C-alpha positions in Angstrom: -27.9 -6.6 32.7 -27.3 -6.7 35.7 -26.0 -4.3 38.1 -22.9 -6.5 38.9 -22.6 -6.8 35.1 -23.1 -3.0 34.4 -20.0 -2.3 36.6 -17.4 -5.3 35.7 -14.3 -3.4 34.0 -12.8 -5.9 31.6 -8.9 -4.9 30.0 -7.4 -7.1 26.9 -3.9 -6.6 26.7 -2.4 -8.2 24.0 1.2 -9.0 22.6 2.0 -10.3 19.3 0.5 -11.1 15.9 -2.8 -9.6 15.1 -4.8 -12.7 15.5 -3.8 -12.4 19.7 -5.4 -9.1 19.1 -8.6 -10.5 17.6 -8.8 -13.2 20.1 -8.4 -10.7 23.6 -10.9 -8.8 21.8 -13.4 -11.4 21.5 -12.7 -12.7 25.2 -13.1 -9.0 26.8 -16.4 -8.8 24.7 -17.6 -11.8 26.1 -16.8 -11.0 29.6 -18.4 -8.2 29.6 -21.1 -9.9 29.6 -20.8 -11.9 33.0 -20.0 -10.4 36.2 -17.7 -10.9 38.5 -14.4 -8.5 39.4 -12.2 -6.4 37.7 -10.8 -8.8 35.1 -7.6 -7.6 32.4 -7.0 -10.4 30.6 -3.5 -11.2 28.8 -3.3 -12.8 25.5 0.7 -13.8 25.4 3.0 -14.6 22.1 5.7 -17.5 22.4 6.8 -16.7 18.9 11.0 -15.6 20.3 12.1 -16.0 23.5 11.7 -12.6 23.5 8.1 -12.3 23.1 8.1 -15.4 25.8 9.9 -12.8 28.2 7.9 -9.4 27.7 4.8 -11.6 28.3 6.3 -12.6 31.6 7.4 -9.1 32.1 3.1 -7.4 31.1 1.8 -10.0 33.7 4.6 -8.6 36.7 3.5 -5.5 35.6 0.0 -5.5 35.9 -0.1 -7.5 39.5 1.8 -4.9 40.5 -0.4 -2.1 39.0 -4.0 -3.5 39.1 -3.4 -6.0 42.5 -7.7 -6.3 43.2 -7.8 -7.0 39.4 -8.2 -10.8 38.4 -5.8 -11.7 35.9 -6.5 -13.8 33.2 -4.0 -15.5 31.2 -4.0 -17.4 27.9 -2.6 -17.0 24.5 1.0 -19.5 23.5 3.0 -18.6 25.7 0.6 -19.4 28.6 -0.3 -22.5 26.7 3.0 -24.0 26.4 4.4 -23.0 30.3 0.8 -22.7 32.2 2.4 -23.2 35.8 5.0 -20.6 34.8 2.3 -17.9 34.8 0.3 -18.8 37.0 3.8 -19.0 39.6 3.6 -15.0 38.6 0.3 -14.6 39.8 -2.0 -15.0 37.7 -5.5 -16.4 38.5 -6.2 -18.4 35.7 -4.6 -19.2 32.8 -6.2 -20.5 30.2 -5.8 -22.1 26.7 -6.3 -20.0 23.3 -8.6 -21.0 21.1 -7.7 -24.7 19.8 -11.3 -26.2 19.4 -13.3 -25.5 16.5 -12.3 -22.6 14.6 -14.8 -19.6 14.9 -14.7 -16.8 12.5 -13.4 -13.9 15.4 -13.9 -10.2 14.5 -11.9 -7.1 16.8 -11.4 -3.8 15.5 -7.5 -1.9 15.8 -9.7 1.8 15.6 -9.8 2.4 11.8 -10.0 -1.1 10.2 -11.3 -4.2 10.6 -9.6 -7.5 11.1 -11.2 -11.2 10.8 -9.5 -14.5 12.1 -10.2 -17.4 9.4 -8.0 -19.7 10.4 -6.2 -21.0 13.1 -3.5 -23.6 14.1 -0.7 -24.8 11.9 0.0 -28.9 10.5 3.8 -27.6 9.7 6.4 -28.0 11.7 8.9 -25.4 10.5 12.6 -26.1 13.0 12.2 -22.7 14.8 8.5 -22.8 15.8 6.9 -23.6 18.6 3.1 -22.1 17.6 1.8 -25.4 16.5 2.4 -26.8 20.0 0.3 -23.9 21.3 -2.6 -23.0 17.9 -2.7 -26.7 17.6 -4.0 -28.5 13.9 -4.9 -26.1 11.3 -8.5 -25.4 10.8 -11.1 -22.8 9.4 -13.6 -21.0 10.0 -16.8 -21.1 7.6 -17.0 -18.7 4.9 -20.5 -17.2 5.7 -19.8 -16.5 9.2 -16.4 -14.4 7.4 -19.1 -12.9 5.7 -21.3 -12.2 7.9 -18.5 -10.9 10.3 -17.7 -8.9 7.7 -20.7 -7.0 6.8 -20.9 -6.2 10.9 -17.3 -4.6 10.6 -18.7 -2.9 6.8 -22.1 -1.5 8.7 -19.8 -0.6 11.6 -17.9 1.9 9.4 -15.0 0.2 8.5 -13.6 1.1 5.4 -10.9 -2.1 5.6 -10.9 -5.2 6.9 -7.4 -7.7 7.5 -7.8 -11.3 7.2 -5.4 -13.0 9.7 -4.7 -16.4 11.1 -1.7 -18.6 11.7 -1.1 -20.1 9.1 -4.0 -17.8 6.6 -2.7 -19.7 2.7 -3.8 -22.8 4.5 -7.5 -21.9 4.5 -10.0 -24.0 3.8 -8.9 -27.0 5.8 -11.6 -29.7 6.9 -13.8 -27.2 5.2 -16.4 -29.2 2.7 -16.4 -27.3 -0.6 -12.6 -27.2 -1.8 -12.6 -23.5 -0.6 -8.8 -21.5 -0.7 -7.8 -18.6 1.0 -8.4 -17.2 -3.0 -12.0 -18.2 -3.5 -12.7 -16.8 -0.1 -11.1 -13.4 -1.0 -13.2 -13.8 -3.6 -16.5 -14.7 -2.1 -15.9 -11.5 0.2 -15.4 -8.8 -2.6 -18.6 -9.9 -4.2 -21.0 -10.2 -1.3 -19.0 -6.6 0.6 -19.1 -4.4 -2.5 -19.1 -1.6 -0.2 -15.8 -2.4 1.4 -13.0 -0.2 -0.3 -10.3 -2.4 0.7 -9.4 -6.3 1.7 -6.1 -7.0 2.8 -4.4 -9.8 3.8 -1.7 -10.4 6.8 1.4 -13.1 6.5 1.3 -15.7 3.7 3.1 -18.6 2.6 4.1 -17.8 -1.0 3.9 -21.3 -1.9 0.7 -22.1 -0.7 -1.0 -19.2 -2.5 -4.2 -20.9 -4.6 -4.7 -19.6 -8.2 -7.3 -18.0 -7.3 -5.8 -15.8 -4.8 -3.0 -14.8 -7.8 -5.9 -14.3 -10.0 -8.0 -12.0 -7.1 -4.6 -9.8 -6.7 -4.4 -9.3 -10.8 -8.0 -8.7 -11.3 -9.4 -7.1 -7.7 -8.7 -3.4 -7.6 -10.2 -3.5 -4.6 -7.9 -6.2 -3.2 -4.9 -4.2 -1.5 -1.5 -5.0 -4.0 0.3 -5.5 -0.6 2.0 -9.3 0.8 3.8 -9.8 3.6 5.7 -13.2 3.3 6.8 -15.6 5.0 10.2 -15.9 3.7 12.6 -16.1 6.6 15.7 -17.1 4.9 17.3 -16.6 1.1 19.6 -19.5 1.5 18.7 -23.0 0.2 20.4 -24.9 3.0 19.0 -22.5 5.7 15.9 -22.7 3.8 16.1 -26.7 4.4 17.5 -26.6 7.6 14.6 -25.2 8.6 12.0 -27.2 7.5 10.5 -24.4 5.4 8.7 -26.0 2.0 10.2 -22.9 -0.6 13.4 -22.2 -2.2 15.0 -18.9 -2.5 14.0 -19.2 -6.1 10.5 -20.1 -5.5 10.2 -16.9 -3.1 11.9 -14.5 -6.5 9.8 -16.1 -9.0 6.3 -15.3 -7.1 7.4 -12.0 -6.6 8.3 -11.7 -10.0 5.1 -13.3 -11.2 3.3 -11.3 -9.0 4.6 -7.8 -10.2 4.0 -8.5 -13.6 0.2 -8.9 -13.2 0.2 -6.1 -10.2 2.6 -3.5 -11.3 1.6 -1.4 -8.0 1.8 -4.6 -5.5 4.3 -4.2 -2.4 5.9 -7.1 -0.3 6.9 -7.2 2.6 9.1 -10.2 4.3 10.2 -12.2 7.8 13.2 -12.9 8.1 15.3 -14.9 10.8 19.1 -13.6 11.0 21.9 -16.1 12.7 19.9 -19.2 12.0 21.5 -22.4 13.5 24.8 -23.2 11.0 25.0 -19.9 9.2 27.5 -19.0 7.6 28.2 -15.2 6.5 28.2 -16.6 2.3 24.5 -18.0 3.7 23.7 -14.4 5.4 24.7 -12.7 2.4 22.1 -14.2 -0.2 19.5 -14.0 2.6 20.9 -9.7 2.4 20.7 -10.2 -1.4 17.2 -11.6 -1.2 15.8 -7.9 -0.4 16.8 -6.8 -3.9 15.9 -10.0 -5.9 12.7 -10.0 -4.8 12.0 -6.2 -4.6 10.9 -6.7 -0.8 9.8 -3.1 0.8 8.8 -3.7 4.3 10.9 -6.3 6.7 10.6 -7.8 9.9 13.9 -9.0 11.1 14.5 -11.0 14.3 17.6 -12.3 15.6 17.3 -16.2 16.5 16.0 -16.9 19.1 16.5 -21.0 20.5 12.8 -22.4 21.3 13.0 -25.2 23.7 11.7 -28.4 22.5 12.5 -27.3 19.0 14.7 -28.6 16.4 16.9 -25.6 16.1 17.7 -25.5 19.4 19.6 -28.5 19.2 21.3 -27.5 16.4 24.7 -25.8 16.2 24.0 -22.2 17.3 25.6 -19.0 15.7 26.8 -16.5 18.4 24.8 -14.2 19.7 26.0 -11.2 19.0 26.4 -12.2 15.1 23.0 -13.0 14.9 22.4 -9.6 16.0 24.6 -8.0 14.1 23.2 -9.9 10.8 19.7 -8.8 12.3 21.0 -5.3 12.5 22.5 -5.5 8.6 19.2 -6.9 7.2 17.2 -3.7 8.8 19.7 -1.2 7.4 19.1 -3.2 4.3 15.1 -2.7 4.5 15.5 0.7 5.4 17.3 1.8 2.7 14.8 -0.2 0.1 12.1 1.8 2.2 13.8 4.9 1.8 13.5 4.2 -2.5 9.7 3.3 -2.1 9.5 6.3 -0.4 11.1 8.6 -2.6 9.6 7.2 -5.8 5.7 8.4 -4.4 6.3 11.7 -4.2 4.4 13.6 -6.1 2.1 11.2 -6.5 -1.6 11.2 -5.7 -2.5 8.8 -3.1 -6.2 7.3 -1.5 -4.9 7.1 2.5 -7.1 5.9 4.9 -6.9 7.7 8.1 -5.4 5.9 11.3 -5.0 8.0 14.8 -2.3 9.7 15.5 -2.0 12.0 12.5 -1.0 8.4 9.9 -2.8 7.7 7.3 -2.2 4.1 5.1 -2.3 3.6 1.2 -3.8 0.5 -0.4 0.2 -1.0 -0.7 1.0 -0.4 3.1 2.5 3.1 2.5 2.2 5.0 6.0 2.0 8.6 5.3 2.2 11.9 7.7 -1.7 13.5 7.7 -2.1 15.1 11.2 -4.9 17.1 9.8 -7.3 14.6 8.5 -9.8 12.8 10.6 -8.6 9.4 11.4 -11.6 6.8 9.8 -12.5 8.3 6.8 -10.3 8.0 3.8 -8.9 11.2 2.4 -7.2 12.2 -1.3 -3.2 13.4 -1.1 -0.5 14.2 -2.9 3.1 13.3 -1.3 5.5 16.1 -0.9 8.1 14.7 0.6 9.3 11.7 3.0 11.4 11.1 6.4 12.8 7.6 5.8 9.8 6.2 7.5 7.0 7.6 6.2 5.4 10.0 3.1 4.6 13.8 4.0 1.1 15.0 2.3 -1.1 17.6 1.8 -4.5 17.7 0.4 -5.4 17.2 -3.1 -6.5 20.1 -4.5 -8.8 18.6 -7.2 -10.7 15.9 -7.7 -9.1 12.4 -9.5 -9.1 12.7 -12.7 -8.3 16.5 -12.5 -4.9 19.2 -12.3 -4.1 19.6 -9.1 
């Protein structure tokens, strides 16, 4: 390695989803192997107007703070508006990974992540991501296993599988691969892996192997984050979603029967065009009907070029007010979940900042624990967002 290569400083900044985080780390790793000036890679997001605004703001800030660095901008927002990002002072505007899908791996410190799928073949009325990411494509399973083994050998006790449309995994691959088959393969080939987790999935695309794995595989984390978006059938139809309200409720009910300890999260859009108060109330009720615990809520923001941008709009202040009510419903659901954990013994993966996560994604405060280790703890109270825990005083199965 040359002196120029060895001294090269590369920083990556990722906005948006876990897939962006994985890609940014992969690009930074590749850039460190080349000679050149200091480099900042910004992986942008375009999922909402606010995400695109934050992406532009990040480039402006870095241009001021790092005037001597080369700024390379990639990701969905940059791909959709390359001229705009060039005008902000970006030295390069690169397309995100849009060719054959490699198995990309990264780490957020305590857990590993593998991008197993990219792109999307669906056209939801509100979404620009397929225009930035291209069609659905999947990484070969043996590449994914190899990346998983590398992460485990590096000490990662949990791996998260991520993608744009994760449940479409298998697209373009020979052999009838599905996400469920991939999960089974990873758990079989990586017996030392303590937890395997999924990022957001589409409930109507979940295959039988995936549902069976959730019921049968203890190391498959009992936590799913669902792309639901709304709870009213007419709004779901106008969104061009592929599931109904009943589909979502039945999915959660059947999985909870098979895996009683499962905990669900969901994405929602409040104030979608044409949404009436009655329609919104059906979305609000879905939190209880599906038994959701973790909510990720966006007020609707029109994305240029999408069908939803041409529909009759709900006033911005109404969308924001509905989003606030939906978040409050989620906070109440989370508080009930946390209260139900008090007194229980939990196995936690310790993160940075004095935090830790249970297999069902429950957050706990354990400032006395070492990041990266797994610990046994007892929940003694909660603060509405996380459990307060103490070390378990005896081995599992004994009275503590």
